[in-house]
C-alpha positions in Angstrom: 90.6 119.1 272.4 89.6 119.5 275.5 88.0 116.7 277.7 86.7 116.4 281.4 87.8 113.1 283.5 84.4 112.4 285.6 84.3 109.5 288.3 81.0 108.8 289.1 79.0 106.2 291.6 81.7 107.5 294.2 82.7 108.9 297.2 86.3 109.4 296.4 88.4 110.5 293.6 90.1 107.9 291.2 87.6 105.3 292.2 84.3 104.8 291.4 83.2 104.6 287.1 85.7 106.9 285.4 84.7 108.4 282.2 85.9 110.8 279.7 83.5 113.3 278.5 84.0 115.7 275.1 81.8 118.7 275.7 82.5 120.3 271.9 83.1 117.3 269.8 81.4 118.2 266.7 84.5 118.1 264.5 85.1 114.2 264.9 84.3 111.6 262.9 82.7 108.4 264.8 86.1 106.6 263.5 88.0 109.3 265.5 85.8 108.6 268.7 86.3 105.1 268.8 89.7 105.6 268.1 90.2 108.1 271.3 87.9 105.7 273.5 90.5 102.7 272.9 93.2 105.1 273.6 91.9 106.4 277.0 90.9 103.0 277.9 88.2 104.3 280.3 85.2 101.5 280.1 83.2 104.2 278.5 83.6 107.7 276.6 80.9 110.0 275.9 81.2 112.7 273.0 78.9 115.8 273.0 77.5 117.5 269.8 75.1 119.9 268.9 71.5 119.4 268.8 69.6 122.2 267.7 70.8 126.2 267.8 73.9 127.3 269.7 71.7 129.6 271.8 70.1 126.3 273.5 73.1 124.6 275.1 70.8 122.8 277.6 70.3 120.1 274.6 72.9 118.2 273.1 73.5 114.9 271.4 75.5 112.3 273.1 77.5 109.6 271.5 78.8 107.2 273.8 81.5 104.6 272.9 83.2 101.7 274.6 86.2 100.1 273.5 84.7 97.6 271.0 81.9 100.3 269.7 78.9 102.5 269.9 76.4 102.5 272.1 72.5 102.8 272.1 72.3 103.9 275.4 74.1 104.0 278.7 73.6 105.1 282.2 77.3 106.9 283.9 78.4 108.4 280.7 74.9 110.7 280.7 75.3 111.5 284.6 78.6 112.5 283.6 78.2 114.5 280.5 75.3 116.3 282.6 77.6 117.5 285.2 80.1 118.8 283.0 77.3 120.8 281.1 76.2 121.9 284.0 79.6 123.4 284.8 80.4 124.8 281.6 76.9 126.2 280.9 75.1 126.1 284.1 73.5 129.6 285.7 71.2 128.2 288.3 71.7 126.0 291.2 69.5 123.5 289.3 69.3 122.8 285.6 67.8 120.5 283.3 69.5 119.3 280.3 68.1 117.0 277.0 70.5 114.4 275.3 69.7 112.6 272.5 71.1 109.1 272.3 70.3 106.5 269.6 68.0 104.4 271.4 65.9 107.6 272.9 66.1 111.2 274.3 66.8 111.3 278.0 66.1 114.2 280.6 68.8 114.7 283.2 68.2 117.2 286.2 71.4 118.4 287.7 72.1 120.2 291.3 74.9 122.2 292.0 76.5 121.2 295.4 79.8 122.8 296.0 82.8 123.6 294.1 82.8 121.1 291.5 79.8 119.1 293.1 76.9 117.9 291.6 73.8 115.9 291.8 71.8 114.4 288.6 68.9 112.8 288.3 68.6 110.5 284.8 65.2 109.1 283.4 65.9 106.3 281.9 62.4 106.1 280.5 60.0 102.5 280.5 61.6 99.2 280.9 60.6 96.6 278.7 60.4 92.6 279.7 61.9 90.9 277.0 61.3 87.5 277.6 62.9 84.4 280.4 65.3 82.3 278.3 66.0 78.7 279.6 68.1 78.7 282.1 70.1 75.8 281.0 73.5 76.9 279.8 73.8 80.0 280.9 75.8 79.4 284.4 78.6 77.8 282.2 78.9 81.4 280.4 80.5 82.4 283.9 81.9 79.5 285.6 79.3 78.8 287.5 76.8 75.8 288.0 72.9 75.5 287.7 73.3 75.6 291.8 74.5 79.0 291.8 71.1 80.6 290.6 69.0 82.1 292.9 65.9 79.2 292.7 63.3 81.8 293.7 64.1 83.9 290.5 64.3 83.9 286.9 67.0 84.7 284.2 65.1 87.4 282.4 66.0 90.1 279.5 65.1 93.4 280.4 65.9 97.1 278.5 65.6 100.7 279.3 67.6 101.3 276.0 70.1 98.3 275.9 68.9 94.9 276.6 70.7 92.8 279.3 70.3 89.5 280.5 69.7 89.7 284.3 71.3 86.5 285.8 70.0 86.2 289.3 72.7 84.1 291.6 73.1 83.3 295.2 75.5 82.4 298.0 79.5 83.1 296.6 78.5 82.8 292.8 79.2 86.4 292.7 82.6 86.3 293.9 83.6 83.3 292.0 81.8 84.2 288.2 83.8 84.8 285.2 83.6 85.2 281.6 84.3 81.7 280.0 83.6 82.2 276.3 82.9 85.5 274.1 79.3 86.3 275.1 78.2 87.8 272.0 76.7 84.7 270.3 75.1 83.0 273.4 73.4 86.5 274.4 72.1 87.4 270.8 70.5 84.1 270.4 68.1 85.1 273.3 67.8 88.3 272.9 70.3 90.1 274.9 73.3 92.5 274.2 74.9 92.2 277.5 74.6 90.5 280.8 74.2 91.7 284.3 74.7 89.0 287.2 72.7 90.2 290.4 72.7 89.1 293.9 69.2 90.0 294.5 69.8 89.5 298.6 72.8 91.6 298.6 71.9 94.1 296.1 74.9 93.7 294.3 76.0 93.1 290.7 78.7 92.6 288.4 79.1 92.9 284.7 81.9 92.7 281.9 82.4 93.5 278.2 81.5 90.5 276.1 84.7 89.3 275.6 85.5 89.5 279.7 88.5 91.4 279.1 87.3 94.2 281.3 84.7 94.6 284.3 83.0 97.7 284.4 83.0 99.0 287.9 79.7 100.4 288.1 77.1 100.3 285.3 74.0 102.5 285.4 71.9 101.5 282.3 72.3 97.6 284.2 71.6 99.2 287.5 68.3 100.7 285.7 67.4 97.4 284.5 68.3 95.6 288.0 65.7 97.7 289.8 62.7 97.3 287.2 63.2 93.5 287.5 63.7 93.6 291.3 60.5 95.6 291.8 58.7 93.5 289.0 60.0 90.2 291.7 58.5 92.1 294.2 62.1 92.1 295.8 61.9 96.1 296.0 59.0 98.1 297.0 56.9 100.6 294.6 59.3 104.3 295.3 61.3 102.5 297.6 65.1 103.2 297.4 67.7 100.6 297.3 71.7 100.7 297.3 72.9 98.7 294.4 76.4 98.0 294.9 79.0 96.8 292.4 82.8 97.4 291.5 83.9 95.4 294.8 85.9 92.9 292.7 87.5 95.6 290.3 89.3 97.4 293.8 86.8 100.5 292.7 83.6 99.7 295.2 80.9 101.7 293.7 76.9 102.5 295.2 73.7 102.9 293.0 70.8 104.4 294.6 67.8 103.2 292.7 64.0 103.5 293.0 61.3 102.0 290.6 58.1 103.5 291.3 54.7 103.1 289.8 53.7 106.6 288.3 50.5 107.6 285.8 53.5 108.4 282.8 56.6 109.3 282.4 58.5 111.7 285.1 59.2 114.8 283.3 61.9 117.2 285.2 60.8 120.2 287.1 62.3 123.4 285.8 65.3 125.3 286.8 64.9 127.2 289.8 67.5 128.4 292.4 68.2 126.4 295.5 67.4 127.2 298.9 70.3 126.8 301.6 70.0 123.7 303.5 70.3 123.7 307.4 71.2 120.0 307.3 74.4 118.1 305.9 74.1 115.9 303.3 76.0 112.7 302.1 75.5 109.3 303.8 72.2 107.4 304.0 69.7 108.9 305.6 68.7 108.0 309.2 64.9 107.8 308.1 63.6 105.9 304.8 61.8 109.0 303.2 65.6 110.3 302.3 68.1 108.5 299.8 71.5 108.2 299.2 73.5 109.2 296.4 76.2 108.8 294.3 79.1 111.2 294.0 80.7 111.8 290.6 84.4 113.7 291.1 87.1 114.1 288.3 89.3 116.8 286.8 88.6 119.5 284.9 88.5 123.1 283.7 88.0 125.4 286.2 84.3 124.9 287.0 81.6 126.6 288.8 80.2 124.9 292.2 77.9 122.2 290.5 76.7 118.0 290.0 75.3 115.0 288.5 71.6 113.7 288.7 69.2 110.7 289.2 67.3 108.7 286.6 63.9 106.6 286.4 63.0 103.6 284.7 59.2 102.7 283.6 57.9 99.2 284.2 55.0 98.7 282.1 53.9 95.8 284.5 53.4 99.0 287.3 50.9 101.3 286.0 52.6 101.1 282.6 55.4 103.1 284.0 57.9 103.2 286.8 61.0 104.6 287.6 64.2 103.9 288.7 66.6 106.8 290.3 70.3 107.2 290.0 71.3 109.4 292.6 75.0 111.3 293.6 75.3 112.7 297.0 78.6 113.7 298.5 80.0 111.6 301.6 79.0 114.4 304.5 78.2 112.7 307.6 74.6 111.7 308.6 71.5 113.2 306.8 68.8 114.0 308.8 65.5 114.6 306.7 65.7 118.4 305.8 62.3 119.8 306.6 62.7 122.1 303.1 63.3 119.4 300.9 64.1 119.2 297.9 66.6 121.6 299.0 69.8 119.6 298.7 71.7 118.9 295.5 73.8 115.9 295.6 77.3 114.7 293.5 80.3 116.0 293.0 82.6 117.2 289.8 85.7 118.3 290.9 87.9 120.7 289.4 91.3 119.1 289.7 94.4 121.3 291.5 96.0 123.2 288.4 92.2 124.2 287.4 93.1 123.5 284.0 91.5 120.7 281.5 93.3 117.5 280.1 93.7 117.4 276.5 93.9 114.9 273.9 95.8 114.4 270.7 92.9 113.4 267.9 93.6 110.8 265.2 93.4 111.9 261.9 
């Protein structure tokens, strides 16, 4: 069975958040998917299954696993999966994909950027704010003191499919944090599944699996919750791009561009259309506030047509009953000047590997 190795949220291969994408996983059972994920030891793996008629490859069911079990929702696996689908099935430079996960059905727009390069826009849907737990005892879970909490922000449980405790910290607390006890029980008691430590001043976050053994390099679903949280508490403006960093303490620094913007309804991807040539180079942080910085996704896989992964949205009921958070992927190609023909610049990358062949994995019986 073939799979694709993708690195998301980075401008360099073998950095960012790695991911295994299995584009034809209909024959696998859930037990086999879990066993494969544990064998490969990526933070997460995503398995794609047919969802409807074979004549409609732009719709798929996605099953996402981490090392402990199946997830109802995840960010970077869906971004990477859409990039692989574009590489395998995309005819136009711009495509729209529908991916169904247990928590919801999401839409991802991908744009081909070059050989094996893609940009992605992931719609995370509406965010729910599920309560503000008593901060007493929360810091001790991460070897921190009560004084390490940001006094201007409350701990809050936020969900766009997975329920995160967003724990705001300050100073050097992010660098000192570590998981001291298994988190499943303490988080369940406050209605959360996972924890995301956030330094709102530095726009940097950290996330571990609940036993604290592995730290995630970049957490797309957590970044969506963080963006909705920051917008709710006035730390970012409506529609204002923010660059959220993660992974510094793992040796794989990553960057996630997020936007929380009011909308009159849930944003819908625009239909597929050919991209026009762009007169400007793209990549690094734009020189004006209207541009965006994006993540780049790289990986090894079968020889793919030029293309790439997409950004995402997140809704905040507090703001016109909906809002969006955008995760984008841009290749690092020098300063970006605002293109007068926007939106014509796709973003992101999924390299094909030097040998042009896909990886294989033995499937446990």
